[in-house]
C-alpha positions, 0 to 999 in steps of 0.5 A: 745635779750634785749639791755643793757646800756653797748651796748648803751654806746658803740654805743653812744661813752660815758660811762655807767655812762653817759647813766645811768644818761640820762635814770634816769633823772639825766643828769643836768651836761651832755651837751645837745649834749651828752644827745641828742646823747644818746637819739637817740641811745636809740631810734635806738636800742629800749632800754627799761630800767628796771624801776622796778629794777631801782626804787628798787635801786634809790627809784624813779619810774620816774613817777608823777601823775596829778589829774585834775577835768574835762578833758572835760574843754579845760583849763585842757588838755592844763595844762596837755600838759605842765606837760607832755612835761616837764616831758618827757624832764626830763625822767618822765612819767605822770599818768593822773587822772580825778576826775570829780569834785568829792572829793571822786574820787579825794581822791581815785586817790591820794591814788592809786598814792601813791600805785603806788609809784609815785615820786610826784603829781600835783593837780588842782581842781575846789574846794578849801575849799572842798579839804582842808578838806582832805588836812591833809590826803594828807600831811601824804602820804609823797609824794611831792605835787604841786598845780596849780591855787589853793591857799590853805593856810592850805595845806602844799605843795612843791610848787604852780603855781598861776595866778593873777586872781584878776588883770586879772578880774580887767583889763577886767571889767575896759576895759568894763566900759571904753567902756561904759558898766555900768550894768555889770552882773557877772556870776561866777563859784563856790565860793568854788574855788580860781579863782572864789573868786579872779575874783569876787574880781577883778570885784568888785575892778573895779566897785569901782575904776570907782565909780560904786556901786556893785549891788548884783542883777548883780551877780550869782554863778553857775558852770564852764560850758556852761549850767550855762552860758545859764541858768544864762542869762535865770534867769536874764531875768526872773527876768527882771533885766536890764544889758548891759554886762556880765563878765563871770567866764570862757569862757565856761560860756561865750559861754553858755551866748552868746547862750542864748542872741542870742536866745533872739534876742539880738545882741552881742556886740551892745546890750549886751557885753560879756567877758570871762576868760581863752582864750581856743581855741574855744574863737577865733572861735565862732561868734562873737569871744570872748573877754577874759582874757588869762591864760598861761595854758600850762605854768602853767602845764610846770612850775608845772612839773618843780617845782615838778621834781626839788624838787624830785631831790633836796628835801632840796630845799625851797618851791616855789610859782610862780605867772603868769600874765594874758593878756587881749584879745580883740575880737568882743564880746565887743565894 
């Protein structure tokens, strides 16, 4: 027999209204101890709320969408975990969509989430300029949107979670220069993305600060994956361009670059220094371990969900922009 809210209230020793607030994620005025007691009782009695009936009354489904570009990139599962953890704490479910860096697929997911009447959407994508072409269409759907690590000026959202990529890149390249590296190759991801643009800016700023001229031959643009890191090193070697280190757009690029450098019989860091960006879990276990710039991936997702759900609960609240700091992580791949 199906358990009712009244039975939960009686078993937990609280009012029906209190149980309803906990179930519907509107429990900000309820003490943590009471909330925990209600949740434990719900679990013990195997109570399943009728979300369809509830959504017809409240106009909320207590579900949010998360659109990411590449589930195989270790950066994004960490973001997704942060989103999920906060959402679950707040009584929300998460629908995860992987766009495979495909704008058409991303757009399809956005409209699918609208049809499912999600209460809001969190979007992170490997491209910014491409997605801005469809931003106006997204804005018409009338659902709150939070962007993560993408600063799109013409895209009106209810919040942005950003990272200071420029500062992170500046600190990384400055460290390399101070360690004696002067001919620093930059293997970038696509310049259609906010992080790529900002990291390139930080790279150039560091060179300028240390009185080193920017050399266009020491810059190559590609994609955020291992294959590009490997291919990029092969290209620069084929051109016989001299370099003593590599600042990579992310850790996957760095891992590909390390593989190519080792195949050439060169030593890391004695012959070529390598610096990544992201601090994905594998950066600490490759040989040599990878120096990198830590992004608070989990926190980015957690804060994005917090911003979105707070806006859902209080639509009159002003739009927010949160900028998180990076941290330089020094390991064995740099001197």
